[in-house]
N, C-alpha and C positions, 0 to 999 in steps of 0.2 A: 217770309223768312223761313228757309228750310232748316232741317235738324241740324246740319253741319254749321250753318251760320249761327244758330242759336247757341250751340256748344262753343263756338269760338268767342261769342260775345260774353258768355258766361265766364270763360277763362279770363278775358280781358278785365272784366269787373272785379274777379277774385285777385287779380294781379295787383290791383291798386292797394290791397291791404297786405300783400306779401312782399312788396319792394323793400328790401332790407336796408338800403342806403340809396339816397337820391342819386340819379346818374346825371353828372353835369351836361348842360345842354351843348357846351362847346366840346367837340371831339378832342381838342388839344388837352383840355383839363382832364378829360376822361382818360387819355393816355397816361397822364400823370397818376391818376387814381390806380391804374393797373400796374404802376411801377415803371413806366417807360418815359424817359425824357426825350422828346422828339428833337431831331436835328433842325436847323433853321428852314431847310427846304421842306421837311416833313410838316413842320408847323404851318407853313404857308398852304400846303395841300389840305391839312385837316381843318384849318380854319375857314377854308373857301366854301361858300355855298353854291358854287357853280355846279349845275346838274350833269355835266359831262367833263371828265378829267381823263387825260391821257398822260401816262408817266413812262418816258423812255429813260431807263435807269440801268446802270452798270450793275454787275453782280455784287452782292453784299452791301448794297446802298441802303437797304431797309424799305424797298418798295412794297414787298409782301406784308410787312408789319403794318404799314399805312393802310393798305387794303383791308387788313384783318380788323383794325381799329374802326374804320368806317363801316364795315359789315356789321360788326357786333353792336356799335353804337346806334345804328339804325334799328336793329332788331329790338334793342332794349328801350329806345325812346319813342318808337312809333308802334303802338299795339297793333297786332294783326298784320304786320309787315311781312313781305316775303323777299328775302335776299337770296339771290342765286350767285353761287361762286363756281365758275366754270374755268377749265384748263384744257390743254390739248388732249390729255387722257385722264383716265380714272386716278392713277396714282398722283398726278400733279394736282388734280382737284382735291384729293384727300389731304395732301400736304398743305395747300393753301387754306382749307377749312380747318385744319388742325390748329393753326395759329389763332384763329378766332376762338375755337373751343378752349384753347390754353389760356387766353386772356380772360374768358369768362370764369374759369376756375380761379386764376390769379386775382380777379376782382372780388373773390369771396362769393361767387354766385349771387349778383345783385337781384336776379330774378331766378326762381326755381325752374328747372327743366322738366317738362312733362315727358319728353323723349330725348335721348342722347345717343346718337349713333356715330359710326365712323365717317358717315357721309351726310349727317343731318342733325339739327338741333331744333327742338320746338320749345319755346319758353312758355311760361304760365300766362303771359299776356297775348298769346295767340300768335306771336311772331315766329317765323321759321327761317332757318338758314340751311340751304340745301347745296351740296357739293355734286357737280355733274361733270362728266366729260363732255366737251363741246362737240357733240355729234347731233345732227339734226333730229335724228329719231328719238333721242332722249331728252331733248329740251323743248320740244313742241308742247303747247298747251298750258304753259306757265304764264302767270301774270305777276310781274315783278316790280317791286318798289325800288330795288337796287340791284343792278347787274354788275358783277365784278368779273372781268376776264383776265386771268392770270396767264403769263407767257402768251400773251395775245398775238404776237408776231408768228407764232407757231400754230395758230388756229386758222383752219381754212376759211376763205371768204364766205362760202355758201353756209358753213355752219354758223358764222358770225350773223350774217344776214337773217338766218332762221331765229335767232334770238330777239332781234329787234321788235317783233310784234309783241313780245311780252311786256314791253314798256309803254304801249300805246294807251291803254286804258287808264293806267296809273300815272302817266307822265313821269315814269320812273327815271332814276339816275343811272349813269354809267361810270364805271371806273375801268379803264383799260391800262394794263401794265405789262411791260416786257422789255427785254433787251432787243436791238434790231436784228432782223434777219434778211438783209438785203433790201433793195429798192423795189419791192413789190409787195402786193397784198394790202388788205384794208388798214392794217396798223400803220404801214408806211404812208398810205394815202391820207388817212385821217390826220397824222401828225403834221404832214406837209400841206394840208388843205387850208383854205381860208374860212372854214366853217367855224361856228362859235363853240370852241373848246378850250378849257384850261390845259395849256400844254407845259409840260415840265420835263426838262432833260438834266440828269445828274450823272456824271462820270464817277467811276469808282475812286479815281484819284482826287476828286473833289471832297470826299468825305473825310473828316478829320480822324475818325476812329480807325481808318484803314491806314496802316503804315506803308510808306513807299517801298520799303525793303521787302515787305510781304508780297506786294504787287509784283516785284521783280521776280520772285520765285515762279509765279505763274507766267510771267512774260518769257522766261527761259524754258519753261516746260511745254509750250505750245507754240504753233506757227504764229508769226506776227499778226497776220490778217485775222486770225482767230481771236487773239488777245485784243486787238483794236476793237473788234465787234463786241465782245462780251464785257469788256471793262471800260472802254472809252467811247462806247455808243456810236461807232462809225457806222453810217449807212453805206455799206460797200456795194459797189456795182457788181451784180451778179447775174447770171443767166441760169435759170432753173434752180436757183438757191445754192448757197455756198456750202452749208453744212446741214446735215439732217439733225433734228432735234435730239434724238437718242445719242448721236455722236457728240453733241455739245455736252450733254449730261455726263457721258463717259469720260470725256477729256477733262472736265472740271473735277470729277471725282479722282481721276489719276493725278491731277495737279494738286489736289488736297493731300494725297499721300506723300507728295514730295515736301510740302510745307504749307499748312493751312493759314488763311488770314487770321491774324491776332487782333481781335476787337476788344476794346475795353468793356463793352456791354454786349454780351452775346445775344441778348434779346432783340437787338436791332440788327 
C-alpha cells in the first residue's frame, strides 16, 4: 500500500468518529433529511438500486436535484468513493456540482470536508466529488464509483465513450440526465435501446409544482418546436441538430425575463 492509499485509509478510519449524524441508507430519506420532499417520480429514481439510470426530463422538473442527491449520498455512505459530475462545459458542470455542495451544507455537514472547491469536494471519509467538463482530455484516467452526466444530450458521443472506462474496475453506476436534442447521439440511442437501463421520462406539464399558466408564458416566448423539446420532451426529427446548446440556454434566460416559473418549493 503506497503513501496515498495509507492516507486515504487513515481519513476513512477517522471519519467513523466524526460522522455527526447517521446518513440514511435510503436516498429518499436522505433527501428529506436535507429538507427536500421528492415528487413521486423522484422517489422512484432515488429508491431504485439499478446501476444505470437515464432521465429524459423537461425543464424545471427537478432532474438535477435528483442527481445531486444521488451524488452526495454515494460520497457520504461509501468511504473512498469517487463521484464524477460532468456536463457539456465547465460552467454547466459547476452548476450541477453546486447543487450537491449546497445539499451538503444544508445537511449540516454530516461529514467534514478536507477540501472544498468550486469544482470539487473531498470528504473526511476519503470520498471525492469532482465536476468536470465532458472533454476526453480532462476525464481520462479517473476510476469512478458513480458517473453523473448532466445535459447529456449535449455531450459528444466520443466524450461520453471516453468516460466509460472509468467504470470498469469499480463496476460503477451511471446517471444520465437531459432534455432531448433531436433523434441522434448516445443519449437518444440509450433511451430508445433495449439495453438494461432504468428509463424515466417526465414532462414539465406533469409536475404539479409547475403551474400551467407559467408554462404558457414560455410557450408564447419561443418557437413551438423549441417549447416541445425543452418542456414536453419531444424527440424531434432533426438533421444536424435543431438548436445549439448555448442558444437553448439563451432562449430560456430570455423567457425567464418574460415570466419565470413559479414553484412552491424552489429547491426542486
